[in-house]
N, C-alpha and C positions, 0 to 999 in steps of 0.2 A: 178390599180397599184397604182396610186398616195396615192386613199384613203386607201389603206391598209398600206402602209408607215407612212401616218396620225395616224394610229391606233397606229401603232409599235413605233412611238415616243411619243404619247401621254401616253402611257404605261410604256414606259422608263422614262418618267418625274415622274409620278405618284411612279414608283419604288422608283426612287433617293429620291423622298421626304420623303418616308419612311426610307430608307437606310441611310441617312445624320443624322437624329434624332436618329435614333438605334446606330449608330456608337458612337454618343456622349453621349448617355445613356451609353452604352458600356465602353467609357472613363472615364465616373463620377462616374461610379461604382467602376473601379478601383481605382480611387483617394481614394474614401472616404473611401475604404479598407484599402487602404496603408496608409491614415490617422488614422483609427483605429490602425492598428497595430502600428504605430510609439506613440500611446497614450495609450497601453495597458500595459505598466510596463514587459514588456517581457526583458527576455537577449536580449543584441545587435546579439547573434548569431541565435536567434528564430526569432528577427523580420528582419534580412537578408534574413533568409530561406523562411518566408512566404511573404516577398515582392519579393524575387525572382519566388516564387510558382505564385503570384497571377498574375505578367507581364509576366512571360513565359507560363502560362494555364490558361488566363483570368477566362473563363468559370469555368472550374474545380478546378483552386485555388481559387474562390469565393465561391463556394460551398463548398470545403474543409476547408475555414475559416470559414464559417457559423456553420458547423457542430462540428469543431475540435479546432478552434482558440477562442473562447471565454474565456477571463479572468473570470472566476467562482470567482477563490481567491480576485480579486479586488472587486466584487461586495460585497460578504460576509463583507470584513474589511468596506467598504462603509455604509452597513446597520447596522453594530455593533454601529457606531456613533450615530446612529438615536436612537429615543425613540418613545413609545407611537404608535399610529396608525399610524404616518409616516413611522416608520421603519415596521410595519406589511404589511402596502401596498408595499413597497420598496423589502421586502423580497419575497413576493409571487410574484412579477413580474420578480425580478431581480436574486433571489438568486438558485442555482442550486439544493439545499434540503433547507427544511425549517427547520431541528432540526440538530441541533450540538452535537455531543458527548461531547463537552468541557464542555457544560452547566450542564451536569450532572456532570464531572469530577470536576466542581468548586463548585456543591451543599454542602452546609454545612450540611442537612439531609443525604448525600450518605457518605460520608468520613471524618474523625476527624478532618483532618489537615487543614479543610477550616473552623472551629469552632473558633470562639474568647475565649481565656479565661483570665482567671481574670481581668474580666471586672468592671468598676464602674458602678453607676445608670447612668451614660452620655453616655453609649454604644450606645442608639439609636440617638443621635445626630451626631453620627460620619460620617464622609463624605465616598463616597467609596474610594476614594484615601486613607485615614485615614486607613481604613479597610483591602485596600490590603497592605499598610504596615506595619502593625500589623502580619498580617498572613506571609508575607516574613519573619518575625524578628521571628514568631514562627517556622517556616521550618527550617531557619539558627542555630536555637537553638537546634531542634533535629537533624540535620545532625553533629553538633559540638558535641552533648551528646553521639552520637553512632561512634564517631571518625571515619566519612569516611573521604578517602584519597582525595587529592585535586583532584587529575586525576576523581575519582568518584564524588564527589560533584557537579564539574561544569556540569557535562552532568544529574545530577537529577535535580538541579536547571533549566537548560535549557527546558529540558522537562516539568515540572511544567509550567515554566511561559510561553512557548508556547501553550500548550495545556492542562494544569491543573493534569496530572497524578502526583504521587508520589512513593515515596519507599513504598513496600510491604515487607512482612514476609511471606515468605510459608515454608510449613512441607515437600515436597517432590517434586521430578523430577524424570523423566524419557526420555532419548533421544532416539530417534530410526531412524537408519540410514538406513532401509530398509521398504517398503512397508505394507509385511506382517505380522512384528512383530508391527507396528505402529496400522494398521486396526484390527489385532488380538485384541490389548488393546482397541481399541474404542469399537468394537462387545462387546468383555468381558463388557466392562461399561455400554453400554445400554442394555445388557441381566441383570443388577445388578441395572437397574436404577428404583428408586422407587416412583419420584413424577414428575421430567419435564427433557425434552430434547430438548436442542435448538442447531440446527446446520445451520451454514453459510457458504456455498462453491460456488466458482467460477465455477467449472465445476461438473457436477453430470450425471453420466452416468447410462443408463439401462445394463450394460454389468453383468457380472458373481460378482464381487464385489457390484455395485449398487443392485443387486438383492439378495443378503445377508444381505447387510444393510436395504433393504426395510422388508425384511420378519422378520426381527430383531425389527424393529419400528411399523411393524402391531403386531406383537406379543404383545409388550409393551402397544400399543394403547388399544388393548382388556383388560388390566389388568388395565386400567385406567390412564395409566402414561401421562400428558401433554405435545403434543409434536408439536413444530414448526419448520419447515424447510425454508430456507429465500438462494432462488436460484438465480445466476446472470441471466439478461435476455438474455444475449448473449452468455453466457458459458453454458448454460443448454436448448436452443432453441431447441434440436433434441430430449430432452427427451420425450417417447411416451406419446401420451395421455392415453393410458391404464394403463401404470406405474403412474402416476399422478392421474388418477380416484380411483385405489387402493388407495393410500395413503389418498385422502380425504374421501371417502367412509367408512375410520376407523375411523375418526373424527381428523384426523392428519391437522392442519394447514399448507398452503403453501402459501409464497408470492413469488414475482420474483421484484429484485431490478433493477430499470430502465428496465423495460419490451419495448423492442424494438419496440412492436406492439403498444405503444404508447407514446413512447421517441426517435423516430428516430435521433432528431437533437443533441440526447445525446449518440450515440449509441458508441462513441467512448469510454466513459468514464464507467470502468467497476470497478463492485466490485469483487477483486484479493483477496479478505480474505477467509482463512479457519478456520471454528472455529466450535468446538464441545462442548457443555457446559453440564453437566451430574449432576443433582439434586442442581447445583448451588454449587458444591463442587468439580468438576472435571473440567478441561479444556483440550482438547488438539489442538493443533495448530501448523502451520509450512507450510512446502512448495506442501503437497500432498492434490491433488483433490479427488473425488471417483471416480475412474476410473482402470479398470483392468492393465492399462500400467504402472499403479503406483508400482505394485507389479512385474510385468514381463517384463515390459518394451514393450508391446504389439508387433503390428505386425513389428512398424519400428525401434526398438533398441533390441540391446543383455539383455540389462539391464536399470534400472532405480535407480539413487542415489540420495537420497533428505535426508530431516531432518524432524522430527516432535518430540513435545514434550508434556509430558502428566504432567500437574502439579496440585498439591492441595495446598490451602492456601489462602491467602489475595488477589492476583492478580485476582481470579475469579471475584469479584466485577469490577473491570476495564473490562474484556473481557464482562461482562453481560451489562455494560453500552454502550459498543458498538454493540453488539447483539441488542439489546434494540432500539437503533438510529436509526441502520438499518432498522429494522422492521418496525418501524411508518414511517421512510423515504419511506418506501415501500408499504405505503397504511392499515397499520397494525392501531387497533384501539387504542386510546388514553388510553382505561382502563388497557392495559398491563403494564404501568407504577405502577399503583395501584398495580397490580397483583405482579408485579417486588417487589414492597416495601414489601408487606405481607412476599415472598418469602424468600428476601434475606438482606433486611435493618435491619431486628432486629439482625442478625448475624454480618452485618458489625458495627453495633451500639456498640456492646459488647467489638471490638476491641479496645486494648490501643493504644496510639500515640507507633509510631515505638520506640523511646527512653525510654519508660516505660516497654516494655516488658522483659520477664526474659532471653529469648534466641532469640536471632538472627540465624536463619537457613539458608536460601536463599534470599537472596535478590533481587529483580525483579521489573521493571516496565514497565509499557505498552508505546510503541508509535505508533501511528496511524496517517495517514493523508489522502488528497483526493483531488480532483481538487478545492473545495473548500473551503479548509478551511484554517485558517487565516493565517499559514505558512507553507512551506514545510518541515515538522517537520522530517520526515525519512532523509530526503537529509542533514538536519542540525545535526543530529545523527550521522551519517555516516561520516562526516565531522569532527565533532567534535572529535571523536572518532580517526580518522588518525591524527588530530591537536596533541591531548593530548599523543600519543604514545610515549614512551621513548625507546623501544628496539625491539619491532616486529609487523608488522600489516600483519593477515591473511584474504583475502578475496576469499570468494567462491560464484559466480554467474552465472548461465547457460548464462545471458546476460551482455555485460559490452558496455554502450552507456551513458558516463558520460557528464558533461559540461565541459567546460574549467575551471571552477574556481575546480573541484573536480580533473581535471587532472595536475594542477599547485599545488595541497596541496600533492598530490600522490609525484610528482617530490621533492617538498621540502624536506616532510617527507625522504624520500632517501636519497635525497643528505645531508642531516641531521645526516645522520647515522642509520636512522630508517631500519631494515631489512623488506621488504615488498614481500609478496609472492602473485599473484594474479591468481586464476583456474579458468579457464569456461570451458565450454562444448567443446569438440573436437568433437562430433557429433550431429550436430545441428537440431532444428525442424524449425528454419526459419532462412532463408537464410540470409536476409539484415541485422539483427543484426550481425551474425557472420561476414560478410564481415566489417562492421563499426567499431567491435572492434577491428580487424584486424589492421585498419587504424591508431590505436592509439600506436600499440607495439613498434613501432621503437624508439619514445622517452621515452618511459616507460623503455625500454632495456637501453637507452641511461643514464638515472638517475641510473641506477643501480638495477629496479624493476626486480624481476624475475617471468615470465608467464609460466603457463602451462595450457596443454587442457588434461582434462580428457575424456580416450578415452575407457573405458569399460560400453559404452551405455551412456544414456543421463544425464549429470550432471543438477540437478534443485535446489539444494539448494543454501539459499540465507543466508549464515552466515559471519560475521565479526569478529576476535579475536584480542584482543590488548594485549600486554604484559602477557598474560595468566590471568589476572585481570579482563579485561570488555570484554562481549561479547554479540552479539545480533544475533537472528534468527527469522525468520517467512518469510512474503511473498515477502518482497521487493528485487526486483531485483535491480543490481549496474547499473540501465538505467533512463533516463528521464521521459520512460512512468511511470514506478513506483514512481518516484519522482513528478510527476507533474499532470498526470491524473489519475491512477489508485485510487481506494480507498485499501487502505494496513494495515497491521498490525503486527508489530514486539514487542517481548519479548527481553527486554535489563535486562541481568545478571551480578551483580557486585558480583561474586563471583567466585574463583579461582577453586574450584572444576567443576562447570559446564565448564569453559572456559579451563580446561586443558582436559575433556572430549571432547569437540568440538576441539581442536588443534589435540588430538590425532587421531581422523578420519579424520582430513585434511591431516596429516602425512599419514596413510594409503592410503589415495586417491590417495597421490604422485606416489605411487606404480604402478601404473594404467595409469598414466600422460604422454604426448610426452611433453618436455622441448622446450618451443618456443625463442630461443635464437638467436644471431646476426647472425648464422650459417643458421638457419630455415628460419629467416628474408630474406636473400639473394636469396632464394629458389623461394621468390614468385615474380611471372612474372610483369613487365609493365603492362600487361593490366588487369592483377589483383587488382595492386595498382592502376591504374586509374581507375578502377570500383571502388574499395572500399571508394576513395576519392569522388568521384561523389554522391554516396549514404551518406556519410559523411555529404555532404551539406545540405541534409534535415534531418539529423539525431533531431535537436531540434522539429521538429514538428510529429517526428512518434509516 
């Protein structure tokens, strides 16, 4: 008996010697992660949310932070300050993506507004700072010469400084507010393609629509059209092997953006962009993915309300630069850059500076951002549009999960007399963002903002319209996931015709909305308000 007790006592001592260090390691990990959060340049709300998560759920919180919490944007900023081999080494180890689309946007080989004009023989001796200053002066001159209003020129200059895109003059546009019309147009352009088809989508399904597009692509591949398809690594993970094999066997090139099989630690960061480029002459973009539900609502919804646009004109070059960058970051070969130059650059080089063109039709600009871009440009775009509004702001987004800065800006604008209408989905596909959005409604309504929930199916449009003069649409939701985590792209329109077109559809959509006012707010029970507020706590890390 004594011998057994001694053995148990010895075993207890052995176990305790292992448990105590394990506990110390556990606390050490928590402290290290908490310090990492505090030094991460995140917003105070995001810091509190991460620290709360790490201390409340130590193991799960640590895993979540390592998967979703690393500040890739800060790493990109640090690497850009380095030079030579040091920059290359740091970039390989710490950067999220090796290529940055802003490098193409800022290339003098690509866009006329990056080229220095009227220089003497001492041009080679100019410093980088002097060159940037001269280019800024050239851009200011262009904007002044075309008489761009102050409200618009502020946004144009901000986007150029943040990511390198500039004003483009475009020939035509067509907006689509339903999936059938949008994809009929895409399929027609695919069928008429002569040289190239480049498509990049977050979701691509092998359903009725996916089969129609696949068959059209197979036909064009047989005709010798060069086709590249870029799929998101999570959004298309259910795509059948047979479907992919058919595409490959036809000579169609396929790549996955952050394939989860190889980038499990980056699975939270998705390519949410939707782009179809045809012959480098036409671009289709907007909120619609390749899936039958975008046409008929699928099994879950009575209908699907979305917005897409077809554009011809100079903006194609900027969308092409985004596709090329994403393709190369997905393992595509570097010779694609040379191919692209042969295909498109000659045409771009023939373009005249915007203030020397005979007629300005549709002025547009691209805005894109991701978790590793130097600036959260799309958030800045929405913020600047609200800040410059004089009369009216109309917002459509399925999800509404802003940070405190955007909430304050919306309230300030409303209290200054700007009429603001916010339309979100009233039939959610995801419960948590729907609940979190509701937690903001009381303070917005108090400031005079009118809120509507779309009830005729699922609302997936991402549109912002200001004063009937400036508008934007694309893939970016009015939420922190789109602003901080996903790779997104929007078109910005400095045009009354397009803005009024988008506004007319907004007014039409109001007819099938439920107004969420003070009376409706009183019907939200205490339990639901508590639930909404609990999820609001973790919204900065969603």
